[in-house]
LUMSE-210054 format. One line per field, with one value per residue (C-alpha): residue in one letter; y, x, z; residue number from 1. Coordinates in Angstrom, 2 decimals. Layout:
BEGIN
r [A|...] $
yy [Y|...] $
xx [X|...] $
zz [Z|...] $
k [NUM|...] $
***
This chain:
BEGIN
r [M|L|A|V|T|E|K|H|Q|R|T|A|P|L|T|K|K|V|Q|V|A|D|V|L|K|A|G|G|R|I|V|P|G|A|R|G|D|L|L|R|L|L|N|Q|S|G|L|E|I|P|A|W|Q|T|A|L|R|A|A|Q|G|A|R|S|K|A] $
yy [93.13|96.16|97.42|100.99|101.90|104.57|107.14|106.18|104.67|101.38|98.56|95.07|92.21|90.30|86.99|85.35|83.76|85.82|89.07|88.10|86.99|90.45|92.06|89.60|90.36|94.06|93.45|92.42|89.53|87.10|87.06|85.24|87.05|87.54|84.03|81.38|79.94|83.26|84.99|88.68|90.26|93.29|95.53|96.75|99.59|97.21|98.23|95.44|94.59|92.77|89.34|86.11|83.38|80.94|83.31|83.82|80.09|79.32|81.98|80.82|77.23|78.22|80.33|77.51|75.19|77.70] $
xx [-26.84|-24.58|-22.72|-21.97|-18.30|-16.81|-17.21|-20.90|-20.46|-22.14|-19.83|-20.64|-19.34|-16.27|-17.36|-14.10|-11.22|-8.68|-10.41|-10.20|-6.58|-5.73|-7.09|-5.11|-1.91|-2.48|-2.54|-6.15|-7.26|-10.12|-11.63|-14.55|-17.87|-20.45|-21.72|-19.04|-19.76|-19.51|-16.31|-15.53|-12.92|-11.10|-8.77|-5.41|-7.20|-9.59|-12.64|-14.95|-15.06|-18.20|-17.42|-19.27|-18.67|-17.67|-14.96|-13.67|-13.55|-11.86|-9.19|-8.70|-8.23|-5.78|-3.78|-3.46|-2.12|0.54] $
zz [34.93|35.06|38.11|39.15|39.54|41.79|38.99|38.72|35.27|34.58|33.54|32.36|34.51|33.38|31.87|30.77|32.66|30.71|31.72|35.40|34.91|33.55|36.73|38.86|36.92|37.57|41.33|41.89|44.05|44.48|47.96|49.61|49.48|52.21|51.54|51.73|48.28|46.42|45.34|44.77|42.51|43.89|41.91|43.22|45.06|46.82|44.77|43.68|39.99|38.86|37.44|36.82|39.38|36.62|35.38|38.95|39.67|36.35|36.92|40.49|39.33|36.59|39.01|41.55|38.81|37.67] $
k [1|2|3|4|5|6|7|8|9|10|11|12|13|14|15|16|17|18|19|20|21|22|23|24|25|26|27|28|29|30|31|32|33|34|35|36|37|38|39|40|41|42|43|44|45|46|47|48|49|50|51|52|53|54|55|56|57|58|59|60|61|62|63|64|65|66] $
***
């Protein structure tokens, strides 16, 4: 599934932990979603970046161990 960005371009969701880690290094953050068990990835501007839940959880786990 593709998501629509602010410029109305369709982008594929991030699927790998390293891709999510790159967003986090650039000032992004992982926040809880509308449902408690889902996570959302926001860039440094606060815009949502589509990402797989497995990639978000893996990056979140790696970050807490660092």
